[in-house]
N, C-alpha and C positions, 0 to 999 in steps of 0.2 A: 667528517668521518663517513665512510661508505656504510650504507644500511646493513644491519646484521644479516638479514635474509639474503641480500645480494652478495655479501662477502662469503657466506657459507656456500651458496650455490656455485660461486666461482671457484671455491676451494675443493669442491666435490671430487674425490679421487677414485680411480679404479683400484680394486684390491685383487691381487693375484696370489694364489697359493700354488706353489710348484713343488710337487713331491714332498709336501709337509707331513711329518710324522711326529707322534708323541708316544714315548714308552718310558717306563720306569726301570724295566729290565727286560731280558729276552722273552720272558714268559708273560709279561704284563704290558701288552701293546694296547694303548688306548685308542690311537688313531693310526691305522696303516697309511702308507703313502697316499696323499690326496692331492688332486689337481683340480682347481676351480677358479673361475674368473668372475668377479662381481663388478657390474658396470657402474660407471660414475653416475651418481644421483639416483641409483636404484635402491628400492627398499627390499632387502632380502630377509626372509624369515628362515632361520635354521630350526627345523622341527624334528622331534624324535622322542622316544621314551626315555625315562630316567636311566642314566648310565651309558647313553649312546655316544657321549663325547662332545655334545654340542657346546656346553659351557667351556670345556677345555679348548675347543677350537676358537671360541670368541676370545678367551684369555690369551691365547697365543698371538692373535691379531693385535690385541691391546698391549702385549708385552708383559703381562702379569705371569705368564707361563713361558718358559723357554722351549723352543722347538727341539726335537731330538734329531731332526734332519730336514732338508729341503729349504726353500726360500719363501719369504713373505715380501711381496712387492706392493707398496702403496704409492700411487701417483708416480710410478716409474722409478721409485727408490727402493732398494733392498733395505728392510728394516728389522729383520729377524735378530740382529745383534744390537739394536738400539734400545735405549731406555724408553719406557712408556711416554715420557714427556716430549720425546723427540720424534714421535711417530705421526703426529697430526691427528690423533684420535681423541675422542672424549667418550666417557663411559657412564651409563646410568645403571645403577645396581638394583637388585631386588629389594634390599633393605633400606633404601634411600641414602644412607651414609651421610646424613646431615650433622653439622656441629650443633649440639643442643644448646650451647651457651651463646650462639650467634643468632642474630635476627635473620629473616628471610633475605633482606638486602645484603647483609654481611656474608651469608652463605653463598649467594650467587656471585658476589664480587671477589671472593677469597682468592681464586686462582689468578685473577687479574692483579690483585694486590701483590701476590708473591712474584708475579712476572714484572712488577715495577710500572704498571700502567698508572697514569696520573689519576688523582682523586676525581677530577672533573669528568674524565672520560669514563671512569668506572661508574659514576653516578648516572651518566647518560646511557650507558649500555644496560645497566640494571633497570632503568626506567623503561627502556625499549622492550627488553625481554619480559619484564613483568606485565606490561600491557599486552604483549603478544600471548601470554599464557594466562591472563585473567588474574594476576596476582598483585595488581597495583595497589589494592586496598589492604594488603597483608604484609607489606614490606617491613613494618616495625615489629611484627610478631615473631615469637620463637617457634621452632618446630613443634613443641608440645602443645601449642595453641592452634594447630592446624589439623584438618582431617587427613585421612590417608591419601585421598586424591590430591589434595593441595600440597602435601609433602612430596608426592611424586612429581608434581609440576615444578616444584622448587628444584628437585634433583635434575630434571630435564633442563630447566633454565640455567642451572650451574654448568651444565655440559655445553649448551649451545652458545653461551655468552663468550666462550673462547673462540668462536667462529671456526670450528673444526671442519675439516673436509670429510671426516668419517665419524659417524655416531654409532656407538655400540650399546645395545640394550641386553642386559642379562635378566630375563624373566621379570621385567619391571612391574607387571600387573598382578603377579601371583598373590600378593598380600591384600588385594582389594576385594570387596564384595562384588557380587555379580553385576549390580547396576553400575557401580563405579568402573568396573572393568569395561563395560559397554561404553560408558561415557568417555573413558580414556582412549579407547580404540578410535572413537570418532575424532577426539582431539589430536591424537597422534597422526591420523590420516591427514587432517587439515594442516597440521604443522609441517609434515613432510612435503605436502603440496606447495607450501609457501617457501620453505627454506631449501629444499632440494638437496640435502646432504646425502652422501652415500651411507645408508643405514643398514646395520646388521642386527637383527632382533632374534634372540634365542627364546624359545618357548616349547612346552610340551602340549600346549593347548591348540588343537586344530582350528578352533573358531578364530582365535587370534591370527593364526597363520593365513587362513582363507580370506579374512577380511582386510588384513593389513598389507599383505605381500604383493609386490610386483612379480616376484618369483619365490618359490619355496624350495629350500634345499633340505631333503629328507635324509637323515642319518640313521643307520642301523649298525650298531657295534663299530662305530667309527668310519663306516664306509658309506658312500653316497648311493642311495637307492634310486633317487630321481631328483632332478633339478629343473623345474619348469614352472609355468604359470599355474595359479590355483585351478583354473578351468581345465587345463590339460591334465593335471595330476588327478583331479576328481573324475574326469570322464575317460581318461586313458592311463590308468595306473601302470607303471612299468613292472610291477611285481606283486605277488600275493601280499607281501609285507605292506606295501603302500596301499593296496586295495582295502586291507583290513584296518589300517591305521587312520585313513581319511574317510570321514562320513559318520553320521550319527543317526541311526545305528549304522555300523560298518557294512561293507559289501558282504553278501553271502558268498562263500567259496565252498564248492562241493566237489568231491571226488567223482569222476566220471570215466567211462571207457568208450572208445570209439570202435564200432564193429564194422566200419566200412560204409555204413549208410546213416547211422545215427550215433548220438552220444547218449549213453544210458547210465542211470544210477545203478548202484549195487543190487537193488531189488528188481532191476529190469525195466523200470519206467523210462520212457524216452523223453529227453528234455530238449533236444535240438537235432536238426539234420546236420550231418557232417560226414564227408566222404573219405575219411582216413581212419586207420586203426591205431590203437594205442591208449595209454592211460594219460589223463589230463586232469587239470583242475579248472572248474568252470565257475566264473564269477557273475553275479547279477546283484544290482543294488536293490534294497527292499522296496523302494518306490517304483521300480521298473517291472515288478511282478504283476501280472494281470490275474484277477480273481473273477471267476464267473463260469457259467455253464459252457461246456465245450472245451474246457481246459483238460489236457491229457494227464496232468500230474495231480494225484490225490493225496491229501494229508488232512490231519485233524488239528484243531487249535488246542495248544497246551496251556497257553497263558496270554492274557491281554493287558496292554498298558494304554490307558486313555490319557493322552497328553493334551487334550483340549482341541488344538488345531488339527491333530491327526491321531491315529491309533496304531500301535505296533502289535502285530499278532505273532506270537512265538509258536512255531510248529516244528515237527521232525519228519524228515523224509530219508529213507534208507539209512536210518540211525545217524543222521547228520542234522544239526540244528539249522533252521531256516527262519528268517525274520521277514515279515511283510509289512510295509507301511501303507496304511489306508487313510483316505481323506475323512474328515469329520462328518458324522451323520450316517455312516454305513453301519447297520446293525448286524451283529453276529452272535450266535449262540455258541458257548464254549464247547458244546458237544457236536457242533456242526462239522460235517466233512466238507473241506474246501476243494474246489477244482481250480487248478492253477495252470497258467501257461507262461512261458518265458519268451518274450519277443526277441527274435534272433538278432535284430539290430542292436539290442541293448546288452548282449552277452559279451563276456570277456573270457579269453582262454589263456591258461598259463601252463607252463611245462610242469609235469608231475613231480620232477625231482628238484630242479633249480628254483621253481616258483616264478621264473621270469615270464613276462608277457609274450604271447605269440600274436603278433599284429596281423590284422587283415585275415585272420583264420577263417571267419565265416563268409567274408566277402569273396574270397578266392577258393574256399572249400579245401584249403590245405594249411597246415601249420608252417609258418615261416621260421627261419632260424633266429636265434637271439641276436646275431650280428645284424640281421635285417632291421630289427627294431632299433638298435643303437646307431 
């Protein structure tokens, strides 16, 4: 028998969504037409707030939800009209979905038993997967005798034992505590590196997205805001929505006006040089703000959060909230007036109305069109 990790890597399939839509009636459109391609062997994280359509999108790929229009192509086959068992996908759910009366070994082997795989081969595959996931000592236990992390590993084992080309994860870590979530992220990263399945992972947790993904697909009301690597999304957000959604604390976004020479806040303070006129939204991450004598922007501390490794200062300028991330050990008085400067190389400019990013605005001294970004 071919090794399970080799078989899964060989089966890894491209997923294409072509004009895929989901609606329950004309007024209740969950996902407008969406076009996207997920590469074979890629770990894609679908990220967005509650109600944005990310779980619906995953369930349409799996076949648990019917599409309202468009095509789903997996490994070159149109599958939108196929039953889930014929799509070559395996799914890991949020609530584990284990059979409580079965042992770990029986849970993992159940799909093989239904498929008519011989008892000897089932035992061999269960042993291999259990060793891979650190479950070899728990095969005789029932789910009730396992920790949350162990149950999730059983659910993952039950999925990969079928040697699928596509692995689908629907918020699988949301029921775990913080330490277990961290440990499972490490385990999932190592597992993906070993088996190389095309993986689609749905979450609302940006830390999971940033640490697990090869690429992150960010959804907003069913529409794709940005689809790129974690590094690009963090440092070059395509919209105000992405800028505010990624980062902890998120990017500061301020309303500014260009007077032909500078960008100014509503109270007249200059935040950057800029040679065009008009209204814009200016973004800067809390860790990129410089505090010290010589800064042209003045504000007062409203609130402090000491997080041990660093400190967050809450301030207000021109009636807009601003957060500043400071390294550990810098002392501030809450009555102290701060002098701030915004390094121009770390600034992001967005259209005032659409919220879309204006690329290279500061490098070239002019706002580019949205088309230029895309």
